[in-house]
Predicted model as a PDB file, atoms N, CA, C, CB and O in Angstrom, pLDDT in the B-factor column:
MODEL        1                                                                  
ATOM      1  N   UNK A   1       0.840  -1.180   0.000  1.00 46.00           N  
ATOM      2  CA  UNK A   1       0.000   0.000   0.000  1.00 46.00           C  
ATOM      3  C   UNK A   1       0.887   1.246   0.000  1.00 46.00           C  
ATOM      4  CB  UNK A   1      -0.956  -0.004   1.220  1.00 46.00           C  
ATOM      5  O   UNK A   1       1.754   1.398   0.861  1.00 46.00           O  
ATOM      6  N   UNK A   2       0.672   2.111  -0.942  1.00 51.00           N  
ATOM      7  CA  UNK A   2       1.462   3.328  -1.061  1.00 51.00           C  
ATOM      8  C   UNK A   2       0.760   4.463  -0.297  1.00 51.00           C  
ATOM      9  CB  UNK A   2       1.669   3.708  -2.562  1.00 51.00           C  
ATOM     10  O   UNK A   2      -0.440   4.690  -0.450  1.00 51.00           O  
ATOM     11  N   UNK A   3       1.538   5.161   0.522  1.00 56.00           N  
ATOM     12  CA  UNK A   3       0.985   6.286   1.268  1.00 56.00           C  
ATOM     13  C   UNK A   3       0.927   7.511   0.378  1.00 56.00           C  
ATOM     14  CB  UNK A   3       1.819   6.574   2.530  1.00 56.00           C  
ATOM     15  O   UNK A   3       1.752   7.672  -0.522  1.00 56.00           O  
ATOM     16  N   UNK A   4      -0.065   8.393   0.630  1.00 66.00           N  
ATOM     17  CA  UNK A   4      -0.146   9.610  -0.171  1.00 66.00           C  
ATOM     18  C   UNK A   4       1.058  10.516   0.080  1.00 66.00           C  
ATOM     19  CB  UNK A   4      -1.444  10.362   0.134  1.00 66.00           C  
ATOM     20  O   UNK A   4       1.719  10.418   1.114  1.00 66.00           O  
ATOM     21  N   UNK A   5       1.327  11.387  -0.871  1.00 83.00           N  
ATOM     22  CA  UNK A   5       2.421  12.344  -0.721  1.00 83.00           C  
ATOM     23  C   UNK A   5       2.133  13.272   0.452  1.00 83.00           C  
ATOM     24  CB  UNK A   5       2.624  13.159  -2.021  1.00 83.00           C  
ATOM     25  O   UNK A   5       0.987  13.672   0.656  1.00 83.00           O  
ATOM     26  N   UNK A   6       3.151  13.616   1.220  1.00 93.00           N  
ATOM     27  CA  UNK A   6       2.961  14.542   2.330  1.00 93.00           C  
ATOM     28  C   UNK A   6       2.436  15.893   1.831  1.00 93.00           C  
ATOM     29  CB  UNK A   6       4.281  14.733   3.097  1.00 93.00           C  
ATOM     30  O   UNK A   6       2.856  16.394   0.788  1.00 93.00           O  
ATOM     31  N   UNK A   7       1.517  16.462   2.596  1.00 97.00           N  
ATOM     32  CA  UNK A   7       0.987  17.776   2.270  1.00 97.00           C  
ATOM     33  C   UNK A   7       0.765  18.542   3.568  1.00 97.00           C  
ATOM     34  CB  UNK A   7      -0.332  17.665   1.450  1.00 97.00           C  
ATOM     35  O   UNK A   7       0.955  17.998   4.656  1.00 97.00           O  
ATOM     36  N   UNK A   8       0.365  19.797   3.453  1.00 97.00           N  
ATOM     37  CA  UNK A   8       0.208  20.652   4.627  1.00 97.00           C  
ATOM     38  C   UNK A   8      -0.828  20.104   5.614  1.00 97.00           C  
ATOM     39  CB  UNK A   8      -0.188  22.052   4.193  1.00 97.00           C  
ATOM     40  O   UNK A   8      -0.551  20.078   6.813  1.00 97.00           O  
ATOM     41  N   UNK A   9      -2.008  19.666   5.162  1.00 97.00           N  
ATOM     42  CA  UNK A   9      -2.945  19.063   6.137  1.00 97.00           C  
ATOM     43  C   UNK A   9      -2.352  17.833   6.823  1.00 97.00           C  
ATOM     44  CB  UNK A   9      -4.256  18.674   5.439  1.00 97.00           C  
ATOM     45  O   UNK A   9      -2.583  17.609   8.011  1.00 97.00           O  
ATOM     46  N   UNK A  10      -1.591  17.040   6.076  1.00 96.00           N  
ATOM     47  CA  UNK A  10      -0.943  15.872   6.678  1.00 96.00           C  
ATOM     48  C   UNK A  10       0.097  16.259   7.704  1.00 96.00           C  
ATOM     49  CB  UNK A  10      -0.302  15.023   5.611  1.00 96.00           C  
ATOM     50  O   UNK A  10       0.221  15.605   8.740  1.00 96.00           O  
ATOM     51  N   UNK A  11       0.850  17.320   7.430  1.00 97.00           N  
ATOM     52  CA  UNK A  11       1.843  17.798   8.400  1.00 97.00           C  
ATOM     53  C   UNK A  11       1.162  18.270   9.669  1.00 97.00           C  
ATOM     54  CB  UNK A  11       2.689  18.934   7.801  1.00 97.00           C  
ATOM     55  O   UNK A  11       1.619  17.958  10.769  1.00 97.00           O  
ATOM     56  N   UNK A  12       0.082  19.011   9.536  1.00 98.00           N  
ATOM     57  CA  UNK A  12      -0.645  19.475  10.712  1.00 98.00           C  
ATOM     58  C   UNK A  12      -1.158  18.280  11.519  1.00 98.00           C  
ATOM     59  CB  UNK A  12      -1.818  20.395  10.298  1.00 98.00           C  
ATOM     60  O   UNK A  12      -1.115  18.300  12.749  1.00 98.00           O  
ATOM     61  N   UNK A  13      -1.639  17.248  10.840  1.00 97.00           N  
ATOM     62  CA  UNK A  13      -2.080  16.035  11.539  1.00 97.00           C  
ATOM     63  C   UNK A  13      -0.904  15.388  12.259  1.00 97.00           C  
ATOM     64  CB  UNK A  13      -2.720  15.032  10.550  1.00 97.00           C  
ATOM     65  O   UNK A  13      -1.048  14.958  13.404  1.00 97.00           O  
ATOM     66  N   UNK A  14       0.270  15.311  11.604  1.00 95.00           N  
ATOM     67  CA  UNK A  14       1.474  14.745  12.227  1.00 95.00           C  
ATOM     68  C   UNK A  14       1.839  15.513  13.495  1.00 95.00           C  
ATOM     69  CB  UNK A  14       2.658  14.767  11.236  1.00 95.00           C  
ATOM     70  O   UNK A  14       2.333  14.934  14.463  1.00 95.00           O  
ATOM     71  N   UNK A  15       1.589  16.818  13.478  1.00 97.00           N  
ATOM     72  CA  UNK A  15       1.918  17.671  14.623  1.00 97.00           C  
ATOM     73  C   UNK A  15       0.824  17.665  15.685  1.00 97.00           C  
ATOM     74  CB  UNK A  15       2.167  19.092  14.158  1.00 97.00           C  
ATOM     75  O   UNK A  15       0.963  18.307  16.726  1.00 97.00           O  
ATOM     76  N   UNK A  16      -0.251  16.951  15.427  1.00 97.00           N  
ATOM     77  CA  UNK A  16      -1.345  16.874  16.384  1.00 97.00           C  
ATOM     78  C   UNK A  16      -2.222  18.118  16.386  1.00 97.00           C  
ATOM     79  CB  UNK A  16      -0.799  16.646  17.759  1.00 97.00           C  
ATOM     80  O   UNK A  16      -2.878  18.424  17.381  1.00 97.00           O  
ATOM     81  N   UNK A  17      -2.229  18.830  15.267  1.00 98.00           N  
ATOM     82  CA  UNK A  17      -3.012  20.066  15.152  1.00 98.00           C  
ATOM     83  C   UNK A  17      -4.215  19.833  14.252  1.00 98.00           C  
ATOM     84  CB  UNK A  17      -2.142  21.224  14.601  1.00 98.00           C  
ATOM     85  O   UNK A  17      -4.208  18.931  13.415  1.00 98.00           O  
ATOM     86  N   UNK A  18      -5.253  20.654  14.429  1.00 98.00           N  
ATOM     87  CA  UNK A  18      -6.394  20.588  13.525  1.00 98.00           C  
ATOM     88  C   UNK A  18      -5.896  20.847  12.111  1.00 98.00           C  
ATOM     89  CB  UNK A  18      -7.503  21.612  13.929  1.00 98.00           C  
ATOM     90  O   UNK A  18      -5.094  21.754  11.888  1.00 98.00           O  
ATOM     91  N   UNK A  19      -6.369  20.055  11.160  1.00 97.00           N  
ATOM     92  CA  UNK A  19      -5.772  20.134   9.829  1.00 97.00           C  
ATOM     93  C   UNK A  19      -6.750  20.452   8.706  1.00 97.00           C  
ATOM     94  CB  UNK A  19      -5.099  18.859   9.524  1.00 97.00           C  
ATOM     95  O   UNK A  19      -6.457  20.207   7.536  1.00 97.00           O  
ATOM     96  N   UNK A  20      -7.905  20.992   9.056  1.00 98.00           N  
ATOM     97  CA  UNK A  20      -8.790  21.450   7.988  1.00 98.00           C  
ATOM     98  C   UNK A  20      -8.303  22.817   7.499  1.00 98.00           C  
ATOM     99  CB  UNK A  20     -10.277  21.525   8.481  1.00 98.00           C  
ATOM    100  O   UNK A  20      -7.519  23.483   8.176  1.00 98.00           O  
ATOM    101  N   UNK A  21      -8.767  23.223   6.335  1.00 97.00           N  
ATOM    102  CA  UNK A  21      -8.269  24.448   5.709  1.00 97.00           C  
ATOM    103  C   UNK A  21      -8.441  25.677   6.599  1.00 97.00           C  
ATOM    104  CB  UNK A  21      -8.977  24.674   4.392  1.00 97.00           C  
ATOM    105  O   UNK A  21      -7.531  26.499   6.704  1.00 97.00           O  
ATOM    106  N   UNK A  22      -9.598  25.806   7.235  1.00 98.00           N  
ATOM    107  CA  UNK A  22      -9.835  26.971   8.106  1.00 98.00           C  
ATOM    108  C   UNK A  22      -8.895  26.978   9.305  1.00 98.00           C  
ATOM    109  CB  UNK A  22     -11.289  26.985   8.592  1.00 98.00           C  
ATOM    110  O   UNK A  22      -8.403  28.036   9.697  1.00 98.00           O  
ATOM    111  N   UNK A  23      -8.642  25.819   9.887  1.00 98.00           N  
ATOM    112  CA  UNK A  23      -7.740  25.727  11.039  1.00 98.00           C  
ATOM    113  C   UNK A  23      -6.307  26.058  10.641  1.00 98.00           C  
ATOM    114  CB  UNK A  23      -7.803  24.325  11.658  1.00 98.00           C  
ATOM    115  O   UNK A  23      -5.596  26.735  11.384  1.00 98.00           O  
ATOM    116  N   UNK A  24      -5.883  25.588   9.484  1.00 98.00           N  
ATOM    117  CA  UNK A  24      -4.534  25.898   9.008  1.00 98.00           C  
ATOM    118  C   UNK A  24      -4.398  27.397   8.758  1.00 98.00           C  
ATOM    119  CB  UNK A  24      -4.211  25.105   7.720  1.00 98.00           C  
ATOM    120  O   UNK A  24      -3.413  28.012   9.167  1.00 98.00           O  
ATOM    121  N   UNK A  25      -5.387  27.981   8.087  1.00 98.00           N  
ATOM    122  CA  UNK A  25      -5.365  29.425   7.833  1.00 98.00           C  
ATOM    123  C   UNK A  25      -5.313  30.216   9.135  1.00 98.00           C  
ATOM    124  CB  UNK A  25      -6.594  29.842   7.017  1.00 98.00           C  
ATOM    125  O   UNK A  25      -4.570  31.192   9.242  1.00 98.00           O  
ATOM    126  N   UNK A  26      -6.099  29.799  10.124  1.00 98.00           N  
ATOM    127  CA  UNK A  26      -6.115  30.486  11.420  1.00 98.00           C  
ATOM    128  C   UNK A  26      -4.775  30.343  12.127  1.00 98.00           C  
ATOM    129  CB  UNK A  26      -7.240  29.934  12.310  1.00 98.00           C  
ATOM    130  O   UNK A  26      -4.279  31.307  12.711  1.00 98.00           O  
ATOM    131  N   UNK A  27      -4.184  29.157  12.082  1.00 98.00           N  
ATOM    132  CA  UNK A  27      -2.889  28.936  12.717  1.00 98.00           C  
ATOM    133  C   UNK A  27      -1.840  29.856  12.102  1.00 98.00           C  
ATOM    134  CB  UNK A  27      -2.459  27.460  12.582  1.00 98.00           C  
ATOM    135  O   UNK A  27      -1.079  30.503  12.822  1.00 98.00           O  
ATOM    136  N   UNK A  28      -1.797  29.915  10.787  1.00 98.00           N  
ATOM    137  CA  UNK A  28      -0.823  30.753  10.098  1.00 98.00           C  
ATOM    138  C   UNK A  28      -1.033  32.225  10.463  1.00 98.00           C  
ATOM    139  CB  UNK A  28      -0.926  30.557   8.572  1.00 98.00           C  
ATOM    140  O   UNK A  28      -0.068  32.950  10.701  1.00 98.00           O  
ATOM    141  N   UNK A  29      -2.277  32.659  10.506  1.00 98.00           N  
ATOM    142  CA  UNK A  29      -2.571  34.057  10.832  1.00 98.00           C  
ATOM    143  C   UNK A  29      -2.181  34.401  12.272  1.00 98.00           C  
ATOM    144  CB  UNK A  29      -4.058  34.345  10.615  1.00 98.00           C  
ATOM    145  O   UNK A  29      -1.788  35.534  12.550  1.00 98.00           O  
ATOM    146  N   UNK A  30      -2.284  33.442  13.182  1.00 98.00           N  
ATOM    147  CA  UNK A  30      -2.023  33.690  14.603  1.00 98.00           C  
ATOM    148  C   UNK A  30      -0.573  33.454  15.007  1.00 98.00           C  
ATOM    149  CB  UNK A  30      -2.914  32.819  15.438  1.00 98.00           C  
ATOM    150  O   UNK A  30      -0.182  33.813  16.118  1.00 98.00           O  
ATOM    151  N   UNK A  31       0.220  32.867  14.143  1.00 98.00           N  
ATOM    152  CA  UNK A  31       1.583  32.485  14.518  1.00 98.00           C  
ATOM    153  C   UNK A  31       2.635  33.020  13.551  1.00 98.00           C  
ATOM    154  CB  UNK A  31       1.690  30.981  14.594  1.00 98.00           C  
ATOM    155  O   UNK A  31       3.517  32.281  13.115  1.00 98.00           O  
ATOM    156  N   UNK A  32       2.541  34.276  13.227  1.00 97.00           N  
ATOM    157  CA  UNK A  32       3.522  34.900  12.342  1.00 97.00           C  
ATOM    158  C   UNK A  32       4.881  34.970  13.052  1.00 97.00           C  
ATOM    159  CB  UNK A  32       3.049  36.324  11.909  1.00 97.00           C  
ATOM    160  O   UNK A  32       4.956  35.272  14.243  1.00 97.00           O  
ATOM    161  N   UNK A  33       5.938  34.688  12.307  1.00 98.00           N  
ATOM    162  CA  UNK A  33       7.285  34.687  12.880  1.00 98.00           C  
ATOM    163  C   UNK A  33       8.110  35.830  12.301  1.00 98.00           C  
ATOM    164  CB  UNK A  33       7.985  33.340  12.620  1.00 98.00           C  
ATOM    165  O   UNK A  33       8.064  36.089  11.098  1.00 98.00           O  
ATOM    166  N   UNK A  34       8.864  36.512  13.162  1.00 97.00           N  
ATOM    167  CA  UNK A  34       9.820  37.499  12.646  1.00 97.00           C  
ATOM    168  C   UNK A  34      10.878  36.786  11.804  1.00 97.00           C  
ATOM    169  CB  UNK A  34      10.489  38.294  13.814  1.00 97.00           C  
ATOM    170  O   UNK A  34      11.144  35.600  11.998  1.00 97.00           O  
ATOM    171  N   UNK A  35      11.470  37.513  10.879  1.00 95.00           N  
ATOM    172  CA  UNK A  35      12.467  36.918   9.984  1.00 95.00           C  
ATOM    173  C   UNK A  35      13.610  36.237  10.720  1.00 95.00           C  
ATOM    174  CB  UNK A  35      13.025  37.971   9.076  1.00 95.00           C  
ATOM    175  O   UNK A  35      14.145  35.234  10.246  1.00 95.00           O  
ATOM    176  N   UNK A  36      13.989  36.776  11.877  1.00 97.00           N  
ATOM    177  CA  UNK A  36      15.157  36.235  12.586  1.00 97.00           C  
ATOM    178  C   UNK A  36      14.858  34.983  13.422  1.00 97.00           C  
ATOM    179  CB  UNK A  36      15.727  37.297  13.483  1.00 97.00           C  
ATOM    180  O   UNK A  36      15.778  34.380  13.974  1.00 97.00           O  
ATOM    181  N   UNK A  37      13.588  34.589  13.519  1.00 97.00           N  
ATOM    182  CA  UNK A  37      13.223  33.403  14.305  1.00 97.00           C  
ATOM    183  C   UNK A  37      13.052  32.216  13.366  1.00 97.00           C  
ATOM    184  CB  UNK A  37      11.914  33.648  15.126  1.00 97.00           C  
ATOM    185  O   UNK A  37      12.243  32.247  12.438  1.00 97.00           O  
ATOM    186  N   UNK A  38      13.831  31.170  13.627  1.00 97.00           N  
ATOM    187  CA  UNK A  38      13.716  29.950  12.836  1.00 97.00           C  
ATOM    188  C   UNK A  38      12.420  29.230  13.189  1.00 97.00           C  
ATOM    189  CB  UNK A  38      14.935  29.025  13.070  1.00 97.00           C  
ATOM    190  O   UNK A  38      11.946  29.294  14.323  1.00 97.00           O  
ATOM    191  N   UNK A  39      11.867  28.554  12.214  1.00 97.00           N  
ATOM    192  CA  UNK A  39      10.632  27.803  12.421  1.00 97.00           C  
ATOM    193  C   UNK A  39      10.740  26.869  13.624  1.00 97.00           C  
ATOM    194  CB  UNK A  39      10.287  27.003  11.168  1.00 97.00           C  
ATOM    195  O   UNK A  39       9.842  26.818  14.464  1.00 97.00           O  
ATOM    196  N   UNK A  40      11.838  26.137  13.699  1.00 97.00           N  
ATOM    197  CA  UNK A  40      11.982  25.139  14.769  1.00 97.00           C  
ATOM    198  C   UNK A  40      12.183  25.776  16.142  1.00 97.00           C  
ATOM    199  CB  UNK A  40      13.152  24.217  14.463  1.00 97.00           C  
ATOM    200  O   UNK A  40      12.035  25.102  17.161  1.00 97.00           O  
ATOM    201  N   UNK A  41      12.518  27.063  16.182  1.00 97.00           N  
ATOM    202  CA  UNK A  41      12.726  27.761  17.448  1.00 97.00           C  
ATOM    203  C   UNK A  41      11.506  28.549  17.917  1.00 97.00           C  
ATOM    204  CB  UNK A  41      13.895  28.689  17.322  1.00 97.00           C  
ATOM    205  O   UNK A  41      11.557  29.224  18.944  1.00 97.00           O  
ATOM    206  N   UNK A  42      10.421  28.463  17.172  1.00 98.00           N  
ATOM    207  CA  UNK A  42       9.214  29.205  17.546  1.00 98.00           C  
ATOM    208  C   UNK A  42       8.707  28.735  18.906  1.00 98.00           C  
ATOM    209  CB  UNK A  42       8.112  29.034  16.474  1.00 98.00           C  
ATOM    210  O   UNK A  42       8.715  27.540  19.203  1.00 98.00           O  
ATOM    211  N   UNK A  43       8.274  29.670  19.717  1.00 97.00           N  
ATOM    212  CA  UNK A  43       7.844  29.375  21.088  1.00 97.00           C  
ATOM    213  C   UNK A  43       6.554  28.563  21.169  1.00 97.00           C  
ATOM    214  CB  UNK A  43       7.664  30.656  21.842  1.00 97.00           C  
ATOM    215  O   UNK A  43       6.269  27.967  22.208  1.00 97.00           O  
ATOM    216  N   UNK A  44       5.783  28.531  20.109  1.00 98.00           N  
ATOM    217  CA  UNK A  44       4.466  27.881  20.179  1.00 98.00           C  
ATOM    218  C   UNK A  44       4.511  26.373  19.960  1.00 98.00           C  
ATOM    219  CB  UNK A  44       3.550  28.493  19.165  1.00 98.00           C  
ATOM    220  O   UNK A  44       3.493  25.706  20.144  1.00 98.00           O  
ATOM    221  N   UNK A  45       5.653  25.814  19.574  1.00 98.00           N  
ATOM    222  CA  UNK A  45       5.750  24.361  19.405  1.00 98.00           C  
ATOM    223  C   UNK A  45       5.973  23.672  20.743  1.00 98.00           C  
ATOM    224  CB  UNK A  45       6.886  24.006  18.437  1.00 98.00           C  
ATOM    225  O   UNK A  45       6.635  24.212  21.629  1.00 98.00           O  
ATOM    226  N   UNK A  46       5.422  22.493  20.878  1.00 98.00           N  
ATOM    227  CA  UNK A  46       5.789  21.650  22.019  1.00 98.00           C  
ATOM    228  C   UNK A  46       7.190  21.114  21.726  1.00 98.00           C  
ATOM    229  CB  UNK A  46       4.741  20.467  22.252  1.00 98.00           C  
ATOM    230  O   UNK A  46       7.632  21.153  20.578  1.00 98.00           O  
ATOM    231  N   UNK A  47       7.887  20.620  22.731  1.00 98.00           N  
ATOM    232  CA  UNK A  47       9.209  20.026  22.457  1.00 98.00           C  
ATOM    233  C   UNK A  47       9.143  18.902  21.417  1.00 98.00           C  
ATOM    234  CB  UNK A  47       9.815  19.485  23.751  1.00 98.00           C  
ATOM    235  O   UNK A  47      10.050  18.766  20.596  1.00 98.00           O  
ATOM    236  N   UNK A  48       8.088  18.107  21.449  1.00 98.00           N  
ATOM    237  CA  UNK A  48       7.946  17.008  20.501  1.00 98.00           C  
ATOM    238  C   UNK A  48       7.717  17.529  19.080  1.00 98.00           C  
ATOM    239  CB  UNK A  48       6.790  16.093  20.920  1.00 98.00           C  
ATOM    240  O   UNK A  48       8.287  16.998  18.126  1.00 98.00           O  
ATOM    241  N   UNK A  49       6.893  18.557  18.939  1.00 98.00           N  
ATOM    242  CA  UNK A  49       6.655  19.136  17.619  1.00 98.00           C  
ATOM    243  C   UNK A  49       7.937  19.734  17.054  1.00 98.00           C  
ATOM    244  CB  UNK A  49       5.558  20.206  17.690  1.00 98.00           C  
ATOM    245  O   UNK A  49       8.264  19.515  15.888  1.00 98.00           O  
ATOM    246  N   UNK A  50       8.662  20.486  17.873  1.00 98.00           N  
ATOM    247  CA  UNK A  50       9.907  21.104  17.426  1.00 98.00           C  
ATOM    248  C   UNK A  50      10.920  20.040  17.020  1.00 98.00           C  
ATOM    249  CB  UNK A  50      10.490  22.001  18.528  1.00 98.00           C  
ATOM    250  O   UNK A  50      11.616  20.195  16.017  1.00 98.00           O  
ATOM    251  N   UNK A  51      11.005  18.965  17.793  1.00 98.00           N  
ATOM    252  CA  UNK A  51      11.947  17.883  17.479  1.00 98.00           C  
ATOM    253  C   UNK A  51      11.584  17.221  16.153  1.00 98.00           C  
ATOM    254  CB  UNK A  51      11.962  16.833  18.611  1.00 98.00           C  
ATOM    255  O   UNK A  51      12.467  16.921  15.349  1.00 98.00           O  
ATOM    256  N   UNK A  52      10.307  16.995  15.919  1.00 97.00           N  
ATOM    257  CA  UNK A  52       9.867  16.397  14.661  1.00 97.00           C  
ATOM    258  C   UNK A  52      10.247  17.292  13.481  1.00 97.00           C  
ATOM    259  CB  UNK A  52       8.342  16.154  14.682  1.00 97.00           C  
ATOM    260  O   UNK A  52      10.821  16.819  12.499  1.00 97.00           O  
ATOM    261  N   UNK A  53       9.929  18.576  13.577  1.00 98.00           N  
ATOM    262  CA  UNK A  53      10.246  19.513  12.502  1.00 98.00           C  
ATOM    263  C   UNK A  53      11.751  19.568  12.245  1.00 98.00           C  
ATOM    264  CB  UNK A  53       9.718  20.910  12.841  1.00 98.00           C  
ATOM    265  O   UNK A  53      12.192  19.553  11.096  1.00 98.00           O  
ATOM    266  N   UNK A  54      12.531  19.633  13.318  1.00 97.00           N  
ATOM    267  CA  UNK A  54      13.984  19.711  13.193  1.00 97.00           C  
ATOM    268  C   UNK A  54      14.539  18.457  12.531  1.00 97.00           C  
ATOM    269  CB  UNK A  54      14.631  19.914  14.567  1.00 97.00           C  
ATOM    270  O   UNK A  54      15.389  18.548  11.645  1.00 97.00           O  
ATOM    271  N   UNK A  55      14.071  17.302  12.947  1.00 97.00           N  
ATOM    272  CA  UNK A  55      14.571  16.047  12.396  1.00 97.00           C  
ATOM    273  C   UNK A  55      14.203  15.908  10.922  1.00 97.00           C  
ATOM    274  CB  UNK A  55      14.021  14.861  13.188  1.00 97.00           C  
ATOM    275  O   UNK A  55      15.021  15.453  10.122  1.00 97.00           O  
ATOM    276  N   UNK A  56      13.000  16.289  10.560  1.00 95.00           N  
ATOM    277  CA  UNK A  56      12.594  16.194   9.163  1.00 95.00           C  
ATOM    278  C   UNK A  56      13.463  17.087   8.281  1.00 95.00           C  
ATOM    279  CB  UNK A  56      11.117  16.574   9.010  1.00 95.00           C  
ATOM    280  O   UNK A  56      13.848  16.687   7.182  1.00 95.00           O  
ATOM    281  N   UNK A  57      13.774  18.289   8.753  1.00 95.00           N  
ATOM    282  CA  UNK A  57      14.633  19.187   7.993  1.00 95.00           C  
ATOM    283  C   UNK A  57      16.072  18.685   7.948  1.00 95.00           C  
ATOM    284  CB  UNK A  57      14.588  20.584   8.589  1.00 95.00           C  
ATOM    285  O   UNK A  57      16.707  18.691   6.893  1.00 95.00           O  
ATOM    286  N   UNK A  58      16.582  18.252   9.100  1.00 94.00           N  
ATOM    287  CA  UNK A  58      17.973  17.791   9.181  1.00 94.00           C  
ATOM    288  C   UNK A  58      18.213  16.601   8.260  1.00 94.00           C  
ATOM    289  CB  UNK A  58      18.331  17.415  10.625  1.00 94.00           C  
ATOM    290  O   UNK A  58      19.234  16.533   7.576  1.00 94.00           O  
ATOM    291  N   UNK A  59      17.282  15.678   8.247  1.00 95.00           N  
ATOM    292  CA  UNK A  59      17.441  14.455   7.463  1.00 95.00           C  
ATOM    293  C   UNK A  59      16.961  14.621   6.022  1.00 95.00           C  
ATOM    294  CB  UNK A  59      16.689  13.318   8.123  1.00 95.00           C  
ATOM    295  O   UNK A  59      17.051  13.690   5.222  1.00 95.00           O  
ATOM    296  N   UNK A  60      16.457  15.798   5.701  1.00 94.00           N  
ATOM    297  CA  UNK A  60      15.848  16.029   4.394  1.00 94.00           C  
ATOM    298  C   UNK A  60      14.870  14.893   4.092  1.00 94.00           C  
ATOM    299  CB  UNK A  60      16.936  16.136   3.280  1.00 94.00           C  
ATOM    300  O   UNK A  60      14.866  14.316   3.004  1.00 94.00           O  
ATOM    301  N   UNK A  61      14.049  14.597   5.088  1.00 92.00           N  
ATOM    302  CA  UNK A  61      13.111  13.478   5.030  1.00 92.00           C  
ATOM    303  C   UNK A  61      11.873  13.836   4.203  1.00 92.00           C  
ATOM    304  CB  UNK A  61      12.697  13.059   6.448  1.00 92.00           C  
ATOM    305  O   UNK A  61      11.770  14.934   3.657  1.00 92.00           O  
ATOM    306  N   UNK A  62      10.945  12.891   4.126  1.00 92.00           N  
ATOM    307  CA  UNK A  62       9.789  13.065   3.249  1.00 92.00           C  
ATOM    308  C   UNK A  62       8.938  14.285   3.591  1.00 92.00           C  
ATOM    309  CB  UNK A  62       8.935  11.838   3.300  1.00 92.00           C  
ATOM    310  O   UNK A  62       8.290  14.848   2.709  1.00 92.00           O  
ATOM    311  N   UNK A  63       8.930  14.701   4.859  1.00 95.00           N  
ATOM    312  CA  UNK A  63       8.131  15.865   5.244  1.00 95.00           C  
ATOM    313  C   UNK A  63       8.881  17.175   5.056  1.00 95.00           C  
ATOM    314  CB  UNK A  63       7.693  15.737   6.682  1.00 95.00           C  
ATOM    315  O   UNK A  63       8.277  18.238   5.197  1.00 95.00           O  
ATOM    316  N   UNK A  64      10.167  17.145   4.744  1.00 96.00           N  
ATOM    317  CA  UNK A  64      10.977  18.367   4.658  1.00 96.00           C  
ATOM    318  C   UNK A  64      10.404  19.415   3.698  1.00 96.00           C  
ATOM    319  CB  UNK A  64      12.378  18.013   4.226  1.00 96.00           C  
ATOM    320  O   UNK A  64      10.377  20.593   4.056  1.00 96.00           O  
ATOM    321  N   UNK A  65       9.947  19.046   2.501  1.00 96.00           N  
ATOM    322  CA  UNK A  65       9.389  20.076   1.623  1.00 96.00           C  
ATOM    323  C   UNK A  65       8.145  20.750   2.202  1.00 96.00           C  
ATOM    324  CB  UNK A  65       9.053  19.473   0.283  1.00 96.00           C  
ATOM    325  O   UNK A  65       7.914  21.939   1.986  1.00 96.00           O  
ATOM    326  N   UNK A  66       7.355  19.985   2.933  1.00 97.00           N  
ATOM    327  CA  UNK A  66       6.140  20.547   3.525  1.00 97.00           C  
ATOM    328  C   UNK A  66       6.501  21.418   4.728  1.00 97.00           C  
ATOM    329  CB  UNK A  66       5.162  19.420   3.946  1.00 97.00           C  
ATOM    330  O   UNK A  66       5.859  22.441   4.967  1.00 97.00           O  
ATOM    331  N   UNK A  67       7.519  21.020   5.483  1.00 98.00           N  
ATOM    332  CA  UNK A  67       8.004  21.852   6.587  1.00 98.00           C  
ATOM    333  C   UNK A  67       8.531  23.173   6.023  1.00 98.00           C  
ATOM    334  CB  UNK A  67       9.118  21.112   7.402  1.00 98.00           C  
ATOM    335  O   UNK A  67       8.302  24.233   6.605  1.00 98.00           O  
ATOM    336  N   UNK A  68       9.225  23.111   4.907  1.00 97.00           N  
ATOM    337  CA  UNK A  68       9.684  24.333   4.236  1.00 97.00           C  
ATOM    338  C   UNK A  68       8.502  25.212   3.825  1.00 97.00           C  
ATOM    339  CB  UNK A  68      10.534  23.979   3.001  1.00 97.00           C  
ATOM    340  O   UNK A  68       8.548  26.433   3.969  1.00 97.00           O  
ATOM    341  N   UNK A  69       7.461  24.591   3.321  1.00 97.00           N  
ATOM    342  CA  UNK A  69       6.252  25.337   2.932  1.00 97.00           C  
ATOM    343  C   UNK A  69       5.652  26.044   4.141  1.00 97.00           C  
ATOM    344  CB  UNK A  69       5.203  24.391   2.295  1.00 97.00           C  
ATOM    345  O   UNK A  69       5.265  27.210   4.056  1.00 97.00           O  
ATOM    346  N   UNK A  70       5.575  25.338   5.267  1.00 98.00           N  
ATOM    347  CA  UNK A  70       5.046  25.936   6.488  1.00 98.00           C  
ATOM    348  C   UNK A  70       5.930  27.089   6.929  1.00 98.00           C  
ATOM    349  CB  UNK A  70       4.934  24.889   7.605  1.00 98.00           C  
ATOM    350  O   UNK A  70       5.419  28.123   7.359  1.00 98.00           O  
ATOM    351  N   UNK A  71       7.228  26.936   6.834  1.00 98.00           N  
ATOM    352  CA  UNK A  71       8.162  27.987   7.182  1.00 98.00           C  
ATOM    353  C   UNK A  71       7.880  29.250   6.376  1.00 98.00           C  
ATOM    354  CB  UNK A  71       9.595  27.519   6.955  1.00 98.00           C  
ATOM    355  O   UNK A  71       7.846  30.349   6.930  1.00 98.00           O  
ATOM    356  N   UNK A  72       7.680  29.098   5.092  1.00 97.00           N  
ATOM    357  CA  UNK A  72       7.383  30.254   4.228  1.00 97.00           C  
ATOM    358  C   UNK A  72       6.062  30.903   4.653  1.00 97.00           C  
ATOM    359  CB  UNK A  72       7.316  29.822   2.730  1.00 97.00           C  
ATOM    360  O   UNK A  72       5.963  32.127   4.729  1.00 97.00           O  
ATOM    361  N   UNK A  73       5.071  30.091   4.923  1.00 98.00           N  
ATOM    362  CA  UNK A  73       3.764  30.629   5.316  1.00 98.00           C  
ATOM    363  C   UNK A  73       3.834  31.426   6.612  1.00 98.00           C  
ATOM    364  CB  UNK A  73       2.759  29.501   5.466  1.00 98.00           C  
ATOM    365  O   UNK A  73       3.152  32.440   6.759  1.00 98.00           O  
ATOM    366  N   UNK A  74       4.654  30.971   7.548  1.00 98.00           N  
ATOM    367  CA  UNK A  74       4.732  31.644   8.863  1.00 98.00           C  
ATOM    368  C   UNK A  74       5.648  32.847   8.836  1.00 98.00           C  
ATOM    369  CB  UNK A  74       5.213  30.673   9.929  1.00 98.00           C  
ATOM    370  O   UNK A  74       5.598  33.671   9.748  1.00 98.00           O  
ATOM    371  N   UNK A  75       6.480  32.974   7.823  1.00 97.00           N  
ATOM    372  CA  UNK A  75       7.341  34.139   7.711  1.00 97.00           C  
ATOM    373  C   UNK A  75       6.750  35.089   6.699  1.00 97.00           C  
ATOM    374  CB  UNK A  75       8.773  33.740   7.316  1.00 97.00           C  
ATOM    375  O   UNK A  75       7.319  36.150   6.443  1.00 97.00           O  
TER     376      UNK A  75                                                      
ENDMDL                                                                          
END                                                                             
C-alpha cells in the first residue's frame, strides 16, 4: 500500500493540530514569525513538535518540503 504524498494538512495532523483548511489558515494568521526566528525555534511548538520539525529538515526526510512550505507561510 502506497501512502499519499505529504501535504500541509498531513503535516498538521502529524503535529497533532487541527488540519482542515480553516484551522490551518487560522494557525498561520495567529503564529507569524519574525524573519530572525527559525521555524523550529518558535515558542508555540511543544518540544515534541519542534523535534519532529527539526529532524525532518535535518534528514531532508519526506516531510521536509512541507516543513519548508510551512516555514514560508509563517514568515
